C-alpha positions in Angstrom: 36.4 -2.7 18.8 36.1 0.4 16.5 32.3 -0.3 16.2 31.9 -0.5 19.9 33.6 2.8 20.4 31.4 4.5 17.8 28.3 2.9 19.4 29.2 4.0 22.9 30.1 7.5 21.7 26.7 7.8 20.0 24.9 6.3 23.1 26.5 8.8 25.4 25.2 11.9 23.5 22.0 13.6 24.4 19.2 13.5 21.8 18.3 16.6 19.9 14.6 15.6 20.1 12.7 17.1 23.1 10.2 14.8 24.6 10.9 12.0 22.2 8.8 9.6 24.4 5.9 12.1 24.4 5.8 11.8 28.2 4.9 15.5 28.8 1.3 14.5 28.1 1.0 17.2 25.4 2.3 17.6 21.9 2.9 21.3 22.3 5.2 23.1 22.5 7.7 20.5 21.2 5.7 18.7 18.5 3.4 20.1 15.8 1.8 18.8 12.6 -1.7 17.8 11.7 -4.1 14.8 12.2 -2.1 13.7 15.2 -2.4 13.3 19.0 -1.3 11.2 21.9 -2.4 7.9 23.2 -2.3 6.4 26.7 -3.7 3.0 25.7 -1.1 0.6 27.1 -1.3 -1.6 24.0 -0.4 1.4 21.8 2.6 2.7 23.9 6.1 1.3 23.5 7.3 2.6 26.9 6.2 5.1 29.5 2.6 6.4 29.6 2.2 8.1 26.2 3.0 7.6 22.5 2.5 9.8 19.5 -0.3 8.9 17.1 -0.6 10.0 13.4 -4.2 9.6 12.5 -5.9 8.1 9.4 -5.8 9.6 5.8 -2.7 11.8 6.1 -1.1 13.2 9.2 2.2 14.2 10.5 4.3 14.8 13.7 7.0 17.4 13.3 9.7 18.8 15.6 12.1 21.6 14.6 15.7 20.8 15.6 17.5 24.1 15.8 20.8 22.6 17.0 21.1 20.3 14.0 24.0 21.1 11.7 23.6 20.7 8.0 26.1 18.3 6.4 26.6 16.3 9.6 25.3 12.7 9.9 22.6 11.9 12.5 21.4 8.6 13.9 17.5 8.7 14.0 16.1 5.9 16.2 12.4 5.4 17.0 9.8 2.7 17.7 6.7 2.4 15.5 3.7 0.3 14.7 0.5 0.7 12.8 -3.1 -0.6 12.9 -3.0 -1.7 9.3 -1.8 -0.9 5.8 -0.2 2.4 5.0 3.2 4.2 4.6 5.1 5.9 7.4 7.5 8.4 6.0 10.5 9.7 7.9 12.1 13.0 6.9 15.0 15.0 8.4 15.2 18.4 6.8 16.1 18.2 3.1 17.6 14.7 3.3 15.8 12.1 1.1 12.8 10.6 2.8 12.6 7.1 4.1 9.3 5.2 3.5 8.4 2.3 5.9 5.5 0.4 4.3 2.9 -1.5 6.3 3.0 -4.4 5.7 5.7 -5.8 5.5 8.1 -3.5 7.3 5.7 -1.8 9.6 3.5 -4.2 11.6 0.9 -4.1 14.3 3.6 -4.7 17.0 6.2 -2.2 17.9 9.6 -2.5 16.1 12.7 -0.3 16.5 13.9 1.5 13.4 17.4 3.2 13.1 18.6 5.2 10.2 21.7 7.4 9.6 20.7 10.5 7.7 22.7 13.5 6.6 20.6 16.7 6.1 21.9 19.6 4.1 20.6 22.3 6.3 19.1 22.9 9.8 15.4 21.8 9.8 12.8 19.5 11.1 12.3 15.8 11.9 9.0 14.7 10.4 6.9 11.6 10.5 4.1 11.4 7.9 1.4 8.7 7.7 -0.6 8.0 4.5 -3.2 5.2 4.2 -6.7 4.5 2.9 -8.3 6.6 5.6 -8.9 4.1 8.4 -5.6 3.2 9.9 -3.2 5.0 12.3 0.6 4.9 13.0 2.1 5.0 16.5 5.5 6.5 17.3 7.4 6.4 20.5 10.9 6.8 22.0 12.3 9.1 19.2 15.9 10.0 19.3 18.2 12.0 17.0 22.0 12.1 17.9 25.0 13.3 16.0 27.2 10.5 14.6 30.8 11.3 15.6 33.4 11.9 12.9 35.8 9.0 12.5 38.7 11.3 13.4 37.1 12.1 16.7 36.7 8.4 17.5 40.3 7.8 16.5 41.6 10.6 18.7 39.6 9.1 21.6 41.2 5.7 21.0 44.7 7.2 20.9 44.0 8.8 24.3 43.3 5.4 25.7 46.7 4.0 24.6 48.7 5.4 27.5 46.1 4.1 29.9 46.5 0.6 28.4 50.3 0.7 28.6 50.2 1.9 32.2 47.7 -0.8 33.2 49.8 -3.5 31.5 52.9 -2.3 33.5 51.0 -2.5 36.8 49.6 -5.9 36.0 53.0 -7.2 35.0 54.6 -5.7 38.1 52.0 -7.3 40.4 52.4 -10.7 38.8 56.1 -10.5 39.3 55.7 -9.7 43.0 
């Protein structure tokens, strides 16, 4: 039950990423980087009309997240695939980077990835692609949400206790009638 409450608390929060689905049809002003772009090819989009593309050799997609708080944990979720061998690197500010290697982890079909990362300061979300110069990585439906502190979830659970007691009394009273 505790896991369900944390999951629902995270799901109800708004993402810090602006245009994580790339549906504005333009990378600017929200995304920057180099050797990148958008695709509208249906096979290369996870959902919607557009997806971000990080092109061959070395490229990146970057978004500055000014409302991120250093020292807090964040759940980073996204969908990704590649056209072949390479390494997709996820970075969130100064937190250690996470490498997703293609193959075996990153494949030619979209897969969802989720990581809890704790940056030390305010900074940027960055996806970097490195390969032999002929492959691309596709990224779609990017989300970064704060992970609630356990004490916040516990306080929310305690607020539900009176509701549960009240509901039990009403059910018991109705069964007796």
